[in-house]
C-alpha positions as a LaTeX table, in Angstrom:
\begin{tabular}{lrrr}
\hline
Residue & $x$ (\AA) & $y$ (\AA) & $z$ (\AA) \\
\hline
Unk1 & 9.63 & 23.37 & 93.44 \\
Unk2 & 10.88 & 26.87 & 95.29 \\
Unk3 & 14.14 & 26.16 & 93.01 \\
Unk4 & 12.58 & 25.58 & 90.21 \\
Unk5 & 9.82 & 29.02 & 90.15 \\
Unk6 & 13.46 & 31.29 & 90.78 \\
Unk7 & 15.29 & 29.45 & 88.35 \\
Unk8 & 12.06 & 30.26 & 85.85 \\
Unk9 & 11.92 & 33.44 & 87.09 \\
Unk10 & 16.03 & 33.97 & 86.56 \\
Unk11 & 15.23 & 32.72 & 82.89 \\
Unk12 & 12.68 & 35.22 & 81.78 \\
Unk13 & 14.48 & 38.30 & 81.34 \\
Unk14 & 16.72 & 36.73 & 78.94 \\
Unk15 & 14.13 & 34.80 & 76.93 \\
Unk16 & 11.70 & 38.03 & 77.11 \\
Unk17 & 14.80 & 39.93 & 75.47 \\
Unk18 & 15.95 & 37.55 & 72.88 \\
Unk19 & 12.53 & 37.39 & 71.84 \\
Unk20 & 12.89 & 41.25 & 71.52 \\
Unk21 & 15.91 & 40.61 & 69.51 \\
Unk22 & 14.72 & 38.44 & 67.16 \\
Unk23 & 11.67 & 40.41 & 66.20 \\
Unk24 & 14.09 & 43.38 & 65.60 \\
Unk25 & 16.39 & 41.09 & 63.76 \\
Unk26 & 13.71 & 39.58 & 61.51 \\
Unk27 & 11.92 & 43.07 & 60.98 \\
Unk28 & 15.96 & 44.65 & 60.17 \\
Unk29 & 16.31 & 41.44 & 58.28 \\
Unk30 & 13.54 & 42.23 & 55.84 \\
Unk31 & 13.85 & 45.88 & 55.85 \\
Unk32 & 17.21 & 46.06 & 55.21 \\
Unk33 & 18.48 & 42.92 & 53.39 \\
Unk34 & 20.57 & 41.92 & 55.67 \\
Unk35 & 20.63 & 38.73 & 58.28 \\
Unk36 & 19.78 & 40.68 & 61.59 \\
Unk37 & 23.15 & 40.35 & 62.83 \\
Unk38 & 23.64 & 43.86 & 63.62 \\
Unk39 & 20.38 & 43.57 & 65.70 \\
Unk40 & 21.43 & 40.05 & 67.12 \\
Unk41 & 25.17 & 40.61 & 68.33 \\
Unk42 & 24.89 & 43.68 & 70.41 \\
Unk43 & 21.84 & 41.98 & 71.79 \\
Unk44 & 24.04 & 39.05 & 72.50 \\
Unk45 & 26.85 & 40.69 & 73.82 \\
Unk46 & 24.40 & 41.91 & 76.57 \\
Unk47 & 21.98 & 38.77 & 77.12 \\
Unk48 & 24.64 & 36.34 & 77.29 \\
Unk49 & 26.31 & 37.20 & 80.58 \\
Unk50 & 22.60 & 35.88 & 82.31 \\
Unk51 & 23.68 & 32.43 & 80.88 \\
Unk52 & 27.13 & 32.13 & 82.68 \\
Unk53 & 30.25 & 31.54 & 81.04 \\
Unk54 & 33.86 & 34.07 & 81.08 \\
Unk55 & 33.43 & 37.58 & 80.08 \\
Unk56 & 36.47 & 37.34 & 77.53 \\
Unk57 & 34.60 & 34.67 & 75.77 \\
Unk58 & 31.12 & 36.41 & 74.80 \\
Unk59 & 31.66 & 38.43 & 71.74 \\
Unk60 & 32.93 & 35.30 & 69.93 \\
Unk61 & 29.80 & 33.42 & 71.23 \\
Unk62 & 27.31 & 36.72 & 70.51 \\
Unk63 & 29.08 & 36.66 & 66.57 \\
Unk64 & 28.75 & 32.82 & 66.41 \\
Unk65 & 25.11 & 32.48 & 67.45 \\
Unk66 & 24.23 & 35.69 & 65.53 \\
Unk67 & 24.94 & 33.48 & 62.53 \\
Unk68 & 23.10 & 30.37 & 63.10 \\
Unk69 & 20.08 & 32.72 & 63.49 \\
Unk70 & 20.92 & 34.21 & 60.23 \\
Unk71 & 19.97 & 31.03 & 58.32 \\
Unk72 & 16.70 & 31.15 & 59.06 \\
Unk73 & 16.18 & 34.96 & 58.75 \\
Unk74 & 17.38 & 34.84 & 55.53 \\
Unk75 & 15.62 & 32.30 & 54.06 \\
Unk76 & 12.23 & 33.76 & 55.22 \\
Unk77 & 13.33 & 37.23 & 53.99 \\
Unk78 & 14.75 & 35.99 & 50.78 \\
Unk79 & 11.82 & 34.29 & 50.08 \\
Unk80 & 9.45 & 37.49 & 50.61 \\
Unk81 & 11.97 & 39.34 & 48.32 \\
Unk82 & 11.46 & 36.77 & 45.61 \\
Unk83 & 7.72 & 36.95 & 45.73 \\
Unk84 & 8.09 & 40.55 & 44.90 \\
Unk85 & 10.97 & 39.79 & 41.82 \\
Unk86 & 13.31 & 41.42 & 44.22 \\
Unk87 & 15.79 & 39.10 & 43.55 \\
Unk88 & 18.82 & 39.14 & 41.15 \\
Unk89 & 19.23 & 35.21 & 41.58 \\
Unk90 & 22.39 & 35.26 & 38.86 \\
Unk91 & 24.17 & 37.43 & 41.39 \\
Unk92 & 23.98 & 34.83 & 43.92 \\
Unk93 & 24.86 & 31.85 & 42.54 \\
Unk94 & 27.86 & 33.67 & 40.68 \\
Unk95 & 29.31 & 34.93 & 43.93 \\
Unk96 & 28.32 & 31.73 & 46.51 \\
Unk97 & 31.51 & 29.55 & 45.54 \\
Unk98 & 33.91 & 32.90 & 46.83 \\
Unk99 & 31.53 & 34.04 & 49.02 \\
Unk100 & 31.81 & 30.34 & 51.07 \\
Unk101 & 35.82 & 30.01 & 50.81 \\
Unk102 & 36.03 & 33.83 & 52.39 \\
Unk103 & 33.34 & 32.70 & 55.25 \\
Unk104 & 35.46 & 29.84 & 56.13 \\
Unk105 & 39.00 & 32.35 & 55.95 \\
Unk106 & 36.90 & 34.71 & 58.69 \\
Unk107 & 36.24 & 32.08 & 60.76 \\
Unk108 & 39.83 & 30.85 & 61.17 \\
Unk109 & 40.73 & 34.88 & 61.97 \\
Unk110 & 38.40 & 35.34 & 64.35 \\
Unk111 & 39.36 & 32.27 & 66.16 \\
Unk112 & 42.68 & 33.82 & 66.70 \\
Unk113 & 41.58 & 37.39 & 67.36 \\
Unk114 & 40.43 & 38.47 & 71.82 \\
Unk115 & 36.89 & 39.48 & 71.97 \\
Unk116 & 37.32 & 43.24 & 72.80 \\
Unk117 & 39.20 & 43.28 & 68.94 \\
Unk118 & 36.24 & 41.62 & 67.47 \\
Unk119 & 34.24 & 44.03 & 68.90 \\
Unk120 & 36.11 & 46.85 & 67.70 \\
Unk121 & 36.36 & 45.02 & 64.55 \\
Unk122 & 32.52 & 44.86 & 64.41 \\
Unk123 & 31.86 & 48.75 & 65.51 \\
Unk124 & 34.33 & 50.15 & 62.47 \\
Unk125 & 32.43 & 48.10 & 60.08 \\
Unk126 & 29.34 & 49.28 & 60.99 \\
Unk127 & 30.53 & 52.66 & 61.22 \\
Unk128 & 31.54 & 52.70 & 57.35 \\
Unk129 & 28.43 & 51.53 & 55.90 \\
Unk130 & 26.91 & 53.96 & 58.20 \\
Unk131 & 29.12 & 56.36 & 56.39 \\
Unk132 & 28.16 & 55.46 & 53.04 \\
Unk133 & 24.48 & 55.46 & 53.32 \\
Unk134 & 24.33 & 58.83 & 54.95 \\
Unk135 & 26.65 & 60.83 & 52.74 \\
Unk136 & 25.08 & 61.86 & 49.43 \\
Unk137 & 27.57 & 62.66 & 47.54 \\
Unk138 & 29.40 & 58.93 & 47.87 \\
Unk139 & 26.86 & 57.24 & 46.47 \\
Unk140 & 25.54 & 60.71 & 44.54 \\
Unk141 & 26.65 & 58.04 & 41.18 \\
Unk142 & 26.94 & 54.37 & 40.38 \\
Unk143 & 30.69 & 54.07 & 40.65 \\
Unk144 & 30.43 & 51.15 & 37.95 \\
Unk145 & 27.80 & 50.74 & 35.66 \\
Unk146 & 27.94 & 46.82 & 36.39 \\
Unk147 & 28.47 & 43.65 & 38.69 \\
Unk148 & 32.25 & 43.13 & 38.53 \\
Unk149 & 33.22 & 39.72 & 37.01 \\
Unk150 & 36.18 & 37.62 & 36.38 \\
Unk151 & 39.06 & 38.21 & 39.30 \\
Unk152 & 37.30 & 41.01 & 40.66 \\
Unk153 & 33.94 & 39.32 & 41.12 \\
Unk154 & 36.38 & 36.76 & 42.81 \\
Unk155 & 38.07 & 39.15 & 45.43 \\
Unk156 & 34.93 & 41.18 & 46.27 \\
Unk157 & 32.99 & 38.40 & 47.22 \\
Unk158 & 35.78 & 36.45 & 48.72 \\
Unk159 & 36.32 & 39.61 & 51.10 \\
Unk160 & 32.32 & 39.79 & 52.03 \\
Unk161 & 32.44 & 36.44 & 53.31 \\
Unk162 & 35.84 & 37.56 & 55.23 \\
Unk163 & 34.32 & 40.57 & 56.91 \\
Unk164 & 30.72 & 38.98 & 57.33 \\
Unk165 & 32.37 & 36.11 & 59.61 \\
Unk166 & 33.99 & 38.44 & 61.58 \\
Unk167 & 31.13 & 40.56 & 62.22 \\
Unk168 & 28.77 & 38.01 & 62.59 \\
Unk169 & 26.51 & 39.59 & 59.99 \\
Unk170 & 24.54 & 37.90 & 56.52 \\
Unk171 & 26.67 & 40.03 & 54.64 \\
Unk172 & 23.46 & 41.83 & 53.36 \\
Unk173 & 24.75 & 45.55 & 54.32 \\
Unk174 & 27.80 & 45.05 & 51.93 \\
Unk175 & 25.89 & 42.99 & 49.45 \\
Unk176 & 23.45 & 46.20 & 49.37 \\
Unk177 & 26.48 & 48.66 & 49.35 \\
Unk178 & 28.04 & 46.94 & 46.19 \\
Unk179 & 24.57 & 46.29 & 44.27 \\
Unk180 & 24.23 & 50.37 & 45.14 \\
Unk181 & 27.24 & 51.48 & 43.71 \\
Unk182 & 27.10 & 49.25 & 40.69 \\
Unk183 & 23.66 & 51.22 & 39.53 \\
Unk184 & 21.36 & 48.91 & 41.17 \\
Unk185 & 18.25 & 50.36 & 42.78 \\
Unk186 & 18.27 & 50.27 & 46.16 \\
Unk187 & 15.05 & 47.37 & 46.18 \\
Unk188 & 16.63 & 45.25 & 44.21 \\
Unk189 & 19.77 & 45.43 & 46.10 \\
Unk190 & 18.55 & 44.76 & 49.10 \\
Unk191 & 16.06 & 41.51 & 48.44 \\
Unk192 & 19.54 & 40.04 & 46.32 \\
Unk193 & 21.77 & 40.72 & 49.82 \\
Unk194 & 18.70 & 39.23 & 51.89 \\
Unk195 & 19.73 & 35.68 & 50.06 \\
Unk196 & 23.55 & 36.35 & 50.77 \\
Unk197 & 22.76 & 35.36 & 54.45 \\
Unk198 & 22.21 & 32.02 & 54.63 \\
Unk199 & 25.33 & 31.30 & 51.73 \\
Unk200 & 27.52 & 33.23 & 54.34 \\
Unk201 & 26.17 & 31.45 & 57.99 \\
Unk202 & 26.12 & 28.34 & 57.28 \\
Unk203 & 29.73 & 27.72 & 56.63 \\
Unk204 & 30.22 & 30.48 & 59.54 \\
Unk205 & 27.91 & 28.72 & 61.94 \\
Unk206 & 29.58 & 25.53 & 61.05 \\
Unk207 & 33.04 & 27.51 & 61.88 \\
Unk208 & 32.37 & 29.42 & 64.56 \\
Unk209 & 31.12 & 25.70 & 66.20 \\
Unk210 & 34.70 & 23.77 & 65.36 \\
Unk211 & 37.07 & 26.71 & 66.57 \\
Unk212 & 35.03 & 27.22 & 69.70 \\
Unk213 & 34.67 & 23.47 & 70.17 \\
Unk214 & 36.12 & 22.81 & 73.54 \\
Unk215 & 36.82 & 25.85 & 75.05 \\
Unk216 & 36.03 & 26.17 & 78.65 \\
Unk217 & 33.67 & 28.73 & 80.75 \\
Unk218 & 30.82 & 28.91 & 77.81 \\
Unk219 & 27.61 & 29.59 & 78.50 \\
Unk220 & 25.39 & 27.65 & 78.48 \\
Unk221 & 23.73 & 26.19 & 75.51 \\
Unk222 & 26.90 & 26.24 & 73.69 \\
Unk223 & 28.18 & 24.12 & 70.94 \\
Unk224 & 31.46 & 25.67 & 70.34 \\
Unk225 & 31.06 & 29.07 & 70.32 \\
Unk226 & 27.45 & 28.85 & 68.73 \\
Unk227 & 25.02 & 28.95 & 71.86 \\
Unk228 & 22.06 & 27.19 & 70.11 \\
Unk229 & 19.47 & 27.91 & 72.95 \\
Unk230 & 19.73 & 31.65 & 72.58 \\
Unk231 & 19.54 & 31.16 & 68.86 \\
Unk232 & 16.42 & 28.50 & 69.11 \\
Unk233 & 14.67 & 31.57 & 70.81 \\
Unk234 & 15.80 & 34.75 & 68.57 \\
Unk235 & 14.77 & 32.10 & 65.42 \\
Unk236 & 11.04 & 31.98 & 66.51 \\
Unk237 & 10.44 & 35.85 & 66.59 \\
Unk238 & 13.33 & 36.61 & 63.34 \\
Unk239 & 11.65 & 34.40 & 60.83 \\
Unk240 & 7.89 & 35.60 & 62.20 \\
Unk241 & 8.92 & 39.65 & 61.84 \\
Unk242 & 10.79 & 39.08 & 58.53 \\
Unk243 & 8.25 & 39.27 & 56.01 \\
Unk244 & 6.87 & 42.33 & 58.10 \\
Unk245 & 9.98 & 44.28 & 57.34 \\
Unk246 & 10.25 & 43.08 & 53.68 \\
Unk247 & 6.35 & 44.86 & 53.09 \\
Unk248 & 7.85 & 47.91 & 55.15 \\
Unk249 & 10.86 & 48.26 & 52.43 \\
Unk250 & 8.78 & 48.24 & 49.73 \\
Unk251 & 6.92 & 50.93 & 51.40 \\
Unk252 & 9.37 & 53.23 & 52.05 \\
Unk253 & 11.30 & 55.67 & 49.46 \\
Unk254 & 15.06 & 54.58 & 48.00 \\
Unk255 & 16.21 & 58.16 & 49.87 \\
Unk256 & 14.21 & 57.58 & 53.23 \\
Unk257 & 14.88 & 53.69 & 53.51 \\
Unk258 & 19.27 & 55.12 & 53.03 \\
Unk259 & 19.06 & 57.50 & 56.12 \\
Unk260 & 17.05 & 55.28 & 58.36 \\
Unk261 & 19.45 & 52.32 & 57.43 \\
Unk262 & 22.52 & 54.55 & 58.07 \\
Unk263 & 21.10 & 56.06 & 61.47 \\
Unk264 & 20.26 & 52.48 & 62.77 \\
Unk265 & 23.98 & 51.41 & 61.86 \\
Unk266 & 25.68 & 54.52 & 63.79 \\
Unk267 & 23.31 & 53.59 & 67.08 \\
Unk268 & 24.41 & 49.99 & 66.60 \\
Unk269 & 28.30 & 50.91 & 66.42 \\
Unk270 & 28.27 & 52.94 & 69.47 \\
Unk271 & 26.73 & 50.26 & 71.31 \\
Unk272 & 29.25 & 47.86 & 70.16 \\
Unk273 & 32.13 & 50.70 & 71.16 \\
Unk274 & 31.11 & 51.41 & 74.76 \\
Unk275 & 30.30 & 47.29 & 75.35 \\
Unk276 & 33.90 & 46.76 & 74.26 \\
\hline
\end{tabular}
């Protein structure tokens, strides 16, 4: 009886932290059109050691688990954005095959790099995105008048899937950047980006389970590099909070929304670098 009480007390802190991470991921997912990976990955890097496992496995498990949670956050967010007419279904449909192919390749590459390297890749990625959203001169005008077609679309969509799998994100940030530089408004870009998450997260989650299958020293509740115990807790609050972020996104001006997003990315990048 005493042992069970102690065990419950030991689990209380990580559960509360995961619920908070899920709430933040869901809100950010709805607000910025991202899957929530930029919130969940840093949080899991800090929380997963409380569930046991080897430290050198934590970033891989954090990335894989993040992808699992994005499946549900993305579906909830895109439904809310679609209700406001802010989703370009044609972009999602035509990009999906190439994104899935890139995601599979990204998962394979992730299995061959160290946890520290993966953390650095994550941080560099978010810093790069932060520069775009915080630098007015870079985003002052559209680089293209329309979304790329043919080979350019295949290459860009494949790269989107590859990078997203390495970072454990839903690709919303990259999709938002691409659509913005192609002349789309930020609200439509965010709405469409929210739908990219599930397209990336489903094959990405499967890939991380496969490459981590049989690995020793994983935290309790893990199937390969996906910790379903932590994912289940995160999903609860992320799904509940995603519509709140969507509602907030449509109330903010484009300029303010870009600045808030850029500052948020800098904070996340610093967090990952300091714990790499």
